[in-house]
N, C-alpha and C positions, 0 to 999 in steps of 0.2 A: 125508381129504377126502370129501365126500359122493359117493355113487354116482351114476352117470349117470341112473339112474331117479329118484333123489331130486332131482337138479338139474332134470330134465325136469318133475317135479311142481311145483317152485317156479316155474319159468318159466310153466307152465300157470296157476298161481294168479295170478301177476303179470299175465298176459295177461287173465285174468278180471276183475281189478280195473280194468285200463285200459279194457276193453270197457264196464264199468259206468260209469266216469267219462265216457267218450265218449257213451254212450247218454243218461245223465242231462243232460249238457251240451247235447247236440243237442235234446233235448226242451225244456229250459228256453229255449234260444236261439231255437228255433222259435216260441215264444210271445211273444217280445219284439217291441215296436213299434220296429223299426229305423229308422223315419222320424224318430224323436225320439232322436237320438244321445245327448244328455245323460241322458235318462231311462233309456235302455238301459244306458249306462255305470253309472249309479247302481244299477240292479238287478243288474248283473253283479258290482259291488263288494260287494253284500250277499250274493248267492247263492254265488258260486264259492269263496270261502274256506271256507264251511260244507261244500260238496261235497268239497273237497280234504281238509279235516280229518276228515270222516266216513270217506272211503275210505282215508285215511292210517291211521286206526285199524284198519280192516278188514285192510289190507295188513300192518300191524304184528302183529296177532293171528295171522294165517296164518303169518307168518314166525317168530314165537315158538314156535308149535306145531311148525312144520317143524324149527326148530333143535333143539328138545327131542327130536324123533324121530331126527334125524341123530346127535345126541349119543348116544342110547341105542344106535343101530345101530353106532356106532363103538366101543361098549364102554367109554366114558369112565368113569373112576372118580370116586367122590364124588357128592354131590348138587348139582344146579344147575338153576335154571329161568330161562329167558330172560325178561327184562322188556321190556315194550313201550316203544318209543321213537317217539313221535308228535310230530314237530316242528310248531310252529305256523307255518304258511306264509302267514299272512294278509298280511304286508307284501310278500313276494315275489309273491304272487298279485295283489295290488292294483297293484303296479308293472307286472306283465305286462298286466293289463287296461288300465291307463292308456296304455301304449304301443300295444297292439293296436287299441283303439277309435278311434285316430286315423283309420283307414281308413273309419270311418262318417261322419266330418265333412267330406265333400266333395260335389261335384256328382254323382259316380258312386261311391257307397259300395261297397266290396268286402266284402260281408257274409260270404262264404265264407272269405276270408282271415282275417278277424277270428275267426270260429268256430274255424278250424284252429289259429290261434296260441294262443288261450286254452285250448282243449281239450288241445292237445299239451303245454303246460306244466302244466296241471292233472294230467295223467297222470303226468308226471315227479315233481311235488311229492307226489302221493298215494303213489307207490311209494317215496318216501324212508322211509316208515314201515317197509317191508319191509327195505330195504337197511341202514338205520341200526339196526334192532332186531338184525339178525344181526351186524353189525360190533360193536355194543356188547356183545352176549352173548359173542362170540368173544374179546374182550379182557378181559372180567370173569370168565369161566369159568376156574378154575384148571387144568382139564383141557385146554383149548384152547391151541394154539400161536399162534393169530391167525386172520386171515381173508384170503381172496383174492378179487379181482374176477374173475369168469368171464364172458367175452364170449360172445355167441351167434354162430352161423354168420352170416357176412356182416357182421360188426361193422366199424365204421369204424376208421381208423388210430389215432385217439386211444384208443379202448377197447382195441384190440389191444395197444397200448403199455403199458397198465396191467394187462393180464391176467397172472396168474401171480406177481405180487409178493405176498409174505407181509407183511401189515400186522400189527404187534403192538401197535398202539395204536388206540384208537377214533378214527376219522376222521369227524367229523360232516359233511364235505362230500365226498360220493361223486363229485360232478361228472358226473351223468348229463345226457343231452341228449334232445331230443324224438326219440322212436323208439328210445331206448336200452333194450335188454332185458338189460343186464348184471345180474348178481346178485352178492351177497356170499355167500361160502361158507366155513364154518369149517374149520379144519385141526386135527385132533387127533393 
């Protein structure tokens, strides 16, 4: 398994990605005309999938480099390079937006709730690039035994229940939630 230092580095990188998603989302949202809910929805449907896919690629790139470094530190035999896994989250993002913008179509629109719902899910979707890149590499690397989900301090019951299980197959659905800082970590 990766060292505590390596795990902390990946968590820090993931936190950086989520901060960038949140920053860009807030900037974009702040420039929307929220008095026209339909136009705001359409602009969000255009922008947010691009945002998620862009930062999903960043997260996957960081994770692939991290995986390769952890592999080398473990002294794994043979050659292997982690490949990026950047799932297209357009459909999931669009479903999230369509649900969340409902709060804009009323007499008293709750604009902050809409932003938090969309930005929170955008963070989760972007980090799939990291988690899935590591899970995929861990199951395709002949030197790896598999991967584990590692929960952060203060994790929810759901995440704690999945911590420490050795997965030996690529699981494309890590099932993270808003605020989830769980990571996939290879075992050699």
